[in-house]
C-alpha positions, 0 to 999 in steps of 0.5 A: 694346197693347204697345210693343216698341221706341221711340226718337226716330225710330221706334216698334214697337207690338204689338196683340193681337186680343181674340178667341180666339188667332190664329195669324196676325200682320200687321206694317204700316208707315206710308207717307208722310207718316206720323209716330210713332204707336202705331197706323196703316196697317191696325191697326184693320182687321186687328184687326177681322178677328181678326188680331194686328197690329204697327204700325211707325211712323217719325218724319216725314221720316226714311224709316225710316232711323232704324230699323236691321234689327237694332233691328227684328229685336230687337223682333220675334224674341222674339215670332215663335214666337207665330204660324204666319204672319207677313205684312209689308205697307205701301204706298209708303214703307211697302212699302219698309220692309216689304221692307227691314226684314222680310227677315231676320226669318224 
């Protein structure tokens, strides 16, 4: 587990799969009523499938407004070349964050 970015309103954490190197990454976003955490929506499931995972958490009640597109991009882009396929996923509030924050990444 590697913290990529963190402040009082959000946390972005990388989880590398322990099996042979994968070329796929899933970035997931916590939904409502999630709070700051290094793992969450889908993390364990994705790792069990042999995928690397990044979990993006928001401080409860902030609706991801505390994480700017630039902060997200600065945390993710230095690593983006490590994978051929990157998927961003979330449900409800996490789906909004997946669409809003990930648009400029690739």
